[in-house]
C-alpha positions in Angstrom: 82.6 162.1 106.5 85.1 161.3 109.2 88.7 161.6 108.1 89.8 158.4 109.9 88.0 156.4 107.2 90.1 157.8 104.4 93.1 155.3 104.6 90.6 152.4 104.6 88.9 153.8 101.5 92.3 154.1 99.7 93.1 150.4 100.6 89.8 149.2 99.3 90.3 151.1 96.1 93.7 149.6 95.6 92.3 146.0 96.1 89.6 146.8 93.6 92.1 147.9 91.0 94.1 144.7 91.6 91.1 142.5 91.2 90.3 144.2 87.8 93.9 144.1 86.6 94.5 140.4 87.6 91.5 138.3 86.6 90.9 134.9 88.2 92.6 132.0 86.5 90.4 130.6 83.8 89.3 127.0 84.0 90.6 124.6 81.4 89.9 121.2 80.0 91.8 118.1 81.1 95.3 117.5 79.9 96.0 113.7 79.4 99.4 112.1 78.7 100.9 108.6 78.8 100.7 105.2 77.3 100.0 104.5 73.6 98.8 101.1 74.8 95.9 102.7 76.7 95.1 105.3 74.1 92.1 103.4 72.6 90.6 102.9 76.0 91.1 106.6 77.1 89.7 107.8 73.7 86.6 105.7 74.1 85.9 107.1 77.6 86.6 110.7 76.5 84.5 110.4 73.3 81.5 109.2 75.3 81.7 112.0 77.8 82.2 114.6 75.1 79.3 113.3 73.1 77.1 113.5 76.2 78.2 117.1 76.8 79.6 116.1 80.1 83.2 117.5 79.5 85.0 119.7 77.0 87.4 118.1 74.6 90.7 117.4 76.5 94.2 118.0 75.4 95.8 114.6 74.9 99.4 113.5 74.1 100.0 109.8 74.2 103.8 109.6 73.9 104.5 106.5 76.1 104.3 105.6 79.7 107.7 106.8 80.8 107.6 110.2 79.2 104.0 110.6 80.3 104.9 109.9 84.0 107.9 112.3 83.8 105.7 115.1 82.5 102.9 114.3 85.0 105.3 114.3 88.0 106.9 117.6 87.0 103.6 119.5 86.8 103.5 121.8 89.7 100.6 124.2 90.5 97.9 124.1 88.0 100.1 123.7 84.9 100.9 120.5 83.0 99.2 117.1 82.7 96.3 116.2 85.1 96.0 112.6 84.0 98.6 110.0 83.1 97.7 106.6 81.5 100.2 103.8 82.2 100.7 100.3 81.0 102.2 99.5 84.4 102.0 100.8 87.9 104.0 104.0 88.7 107.4 103.0 89.8 108.7 104.0 93.3 111.4 106.3 91.8 108.7 108.0 89.7 106.4 108.3 92.7 109.2 109.9 94.7 109.8 112.4 91.9 106.1 113.4 92.0 106.4 114.0 95.7 109.5 116.1 95.3 107.6 118.3 92.8 104.6 118.6 95.1 102.5 116.3 92.9 101.8 114.4 96.1 98.1 113.7 96.0 97.6 111.0 93.4 94.4 109.0 92.8 95.4 105.6 91.4 92.8 103.7 89.2 93.5 100.3 87.9 91.3 99.8 84.8 91.9 96.1 84.3 94.5 94.0 82.6 95.5 93.5 79.0 98.2 91.6 77.1 101.0 91.7 74.6 100.3 89.3 71.7 102.4 87.6 69.1 101.1 88.0 65.6 102.1 86.7 62.1 101.1 87.9 58.6 97.6 86.9 57.8 98.5 84.9 54.7 101.7 83.5 56.3 102.3 80.2 58.0 101.1 79.3 61.4 103.8 79.6 64.0 103.8 77.9 67.4 106.7 79.7 69.1 108.0 79.1 72.6 109.3 82.1 74.5 112.8 80.6 74.1 112.4 80.7 70.3 111.5 84.3 70.4 114.5 85.1 72.5 116.8 83.2 70.2 115.5 85.2 67.3 116.0 88.7 68.7 119.0 88.5 71.2 122.2 90.3 70.1 124.3 87.5 71.6 123.6 83.8 72.3 125.4 81.5 74.7 127.9 79.0 73.3 129.7 76.9 75.9 130.9 79.4 78.6 130.7 82.6 76.5 128.4 84.7 74.4 128.8 85.1 70.7 127.1 87.2 68.0 123.7 85.9 67.0 123.9 84.6 63.4 120.6 82.7 63.2 118.8 83.7 60.0 115.8 81.4 59.7 113.1 80.1 61.9 114.0 76.5 61.0 117.5 77.1 62.3 115.9 77.7 65.7 113.6 74.7 65.6 113.3 72.1 62.8 109.5 72.2 63.2 109.3 75.9 62.3 109.0 77.0 58.7 112.1 77.5 56.6 111.7 81.3 56.3 113.9 84.2 57.1 113.3 85.4 60.6 112.2 89.0 61.2 110.6 90.3 64.4 108.9 93.6 65.1 108.9 94.8 68.7 107.8 98.0 70.5 110.4 100.8 70.3 112.4 102.2 73.2 110.5 104.5 75.6 107.1 102.8 75.2 105.5 101.1 78.1 105.1 98.1 75.9 108.9 97.9 75.4 109.5 97.8 79.1 107.0 95.0 79.5 108.5 93.1 76.5 112.0 93.4 78.1 110.8 92.3 81.5 108.3 89.6 80.8 109.6 88.2 77.5 113.3 88.7 77.3 114.3 88.5 81.0 111.8 85.7 81.6 113.4 83.7 78.8 116.9 84.5 80.1 116.3 83.1 83.6 116.4 79.6 82.1 119.9 80.1 80.5 122.7 78.7 82.7 125.3 81.2 81.2 123.1 84.1 82.3 122.8 82.8 85.8 126.6 82.8 85.9 126.8 86.6 85.4 127.4 88.0 88.9 126.0 91.6 88.4 122.3 91.9 88.2 122.6 95.0 86.0 124.9 93.1 83.6 122.5 90.1 83.5 119.6 92.4 82.6 121.7 94.2 79.9 122.8 90.9 78.4 119.1 89.7 78.3 117.5 92.8 76.7 120.2 93.9 74.2 118.7 93.2 70.7 120.5 92.3 67.5 121.2 95.2 65.1 121.6 93.3 61.8 118.2 94.1 60.4 116.4 91.1 61.8 114.6 93.1 64.5 112.5 96.2 63.7 111.6 98.6 66.5 108.2 100.4 66.2 108.2 103.9 67.6 105.7 106.8 67.6 103.2 107.4 66.2 102.8 103.7 67.1 99.5 102.7 65.3 100.5 104.2 62.0 104.1 103.0 62.1 103.0 99.5 63.1 100.5 99.2 60.2 103.1 100.5 57.8 105.7 98.0 59.0 103.2 95.1 58.7 102.1 96.1 55.3 105.8 96.1 54.1 106.8 93.0 56.1 108.5 90.1 54.4 107.2 86.5 54.7 108.3 85.0 58.0 107.8 88.2 60.0 106.2 88.0 63.4 105.5 91.0 65.7 105.0 91.5 69.5 102.2 94.0 69.8 99.5 95.2 72.3 96.5 92.9 72.0 94.2 95.9 71.3 96.3 96.8 68.2 96.5 93.2 67.1 92.7 93.0 67.1 92.4 96.2 65.1 94.7 94.8 62.4 93.1 91.5 61.7 92.9 92.5 58.1 96.7 92.2 58.0 97.6 89.8 60.8 96.5 86.7 62.7 97.1 86.2 66.4 99.5 83.3 67.2 100.0 81.2 70.3 103.0 81.8 72.5 104.1 79.0 74.7 101.1 77.1 73.4 98.5 79.6 74.6 96.4 82.2 72.7 95.6 85.5 74.5 91.8 84.9 74.7 89.8 86.8 77.3 89.3 83.6 79.2 93.0 82.7 79.1 94.0 86.2 80.3 91.3 86.3 83.1 92.4 82.9 84.3 96.1 83.9 84.1 96.8 80.8 81.8 98.2 83.3 79.3 101.3 84.6 81.0 102.0 87.8 79.1 99.6 90.1 80.8 100.0 93.4 82.7 97.8 95.8 84.8 96.7 99.1 83.3 96.5 102.2 85.4 95.2 105.8 85.2 96.6 108.2 87.8 95.0 111.6 88.4 96.3 114.7 90.2 93.8 115.1 93.0 94.7 118.8 93.5 93.2 119.5 90.0 89.8 117.9 90.8 86.9 120.2 91.3 85.3 120.1 94.7 81.6 119.2 95.1 81.0 123.0 95.2 82.5 123.2 91.7 85.7 124.9 92.8 88.9 123.8 91.0 91.1 124.6 88.0 90.2 121.7 85.6 86.8 121.0 84.0 85.8 117.3 83.7 88.2 115.4 86.0 85.5 114.3 88.4 83.3 113.2 85.5 86.2 111.3 84.0 86.9 109.5 87.2 83.3 108.5 87.6 83.0 107.2 84.0 86.3 105.3 84.3 85.0 103.3 87.3 81.5 102.5 86.2 80.5 98.8 85.7 79.2 99.8 82.2 82.8 100.9 81.4 85.2 98.4 83.1 82.9 95.6 84.2 82.1 92.3 82.6 80.3 93.2 79.4 81.4 96.8 79.6 82.3 98.8 76.5 86.1 98.6 77.3 85.9 94.8 77.5 84.6 94.8 74.0 87.8 96.7 73.0 90.1 94.1 74.6 90.3 95.1 78.3 90.0 92.2 80.6 88.0 93.2 83.7 89.3 92.8 87.2 87.3 90.6 89.6 84.1 92.1 90.9 85.5 92.7 94.4 88.6 94.4 92.9 86.4 96.6 90.8 84.4 97.6 93.8 87.6 98.5 95.8 88.9 100.5 92.8 85.6 102.4 92.4 85.3 103.2 96.2 88.8 104.6 96.3 88.5 106.6 93.1 85.1 108.1 93.9 86.2 108.9 97.4 89.3 110.7 95.8 91.5 108.5 98.0 95.2 109.4 97.8 97.5 106.4 97.1 100.1 105.8 99.7 103.5 104.3 99.1 
């Protein structure tokens, strides 16, 4: 055998040893993080795919939209979450963080819309609260003449003579949850815009702080994680006169304990949400790291992402009469669903 082949044989042998010593990275199931609000929807989609044998059981940690996005955007390479469920669209500062960490190929899927609802105790009185009433109940300080003073209101009747003469107590989503951010933006700050003393505050950040700071005298209860269990426990122990601001899906799951109340004269029915007559709605999103999705040739680090995307965008899932609608999701319009489906199935990267 010619001697000039000897160095090449040594090189090939070294490569073979390396290939044996360092096996290919194993495939893994999906890792899903994000909104507690979307947890029931995500669980329904995943349960269907697992039952059909289409995907292995994923790892899931629904710890809130904000923490979920932070984790998703810090996941470089093939490590960390592949999917983040959000009760709002990813903010620009979060999107920029993703890009900085090379999570720069994101597929954005809007599932539909849902709502926050006002509920009262099932055996309690019927409330017909205006948004202003709710703000007056929970704000730390209220305007008096040209200044703000500590909120000392203790009964609903003190807010409006038509309300019951019961102690006021309000349960709201805890800090860090996507529902809390929505509550602050759409409930508290929306109510604040009509208060002349708020408009007089020059700094936008100070105006927002004044609007969203809650009283700390026991009249407001903040529900944290695990949200579903803590919410049910709080409702079971609630005193007469308690109302709660909760995701509509959770309200519908707790009709043994609560009844859904109108807010600003409107109930969050599917028709009212779809027509936007009910104001307290928000879009729901699922974002996927495109770099983790297997190619059509089956090459990729994560098992089940392509199947998950397909199931999320089917008419039978998010369309009118779909199984997520039966769980409280309000479908997008047909042309919007088609656009979402085309972009997702084409693995189109969202641009900002």
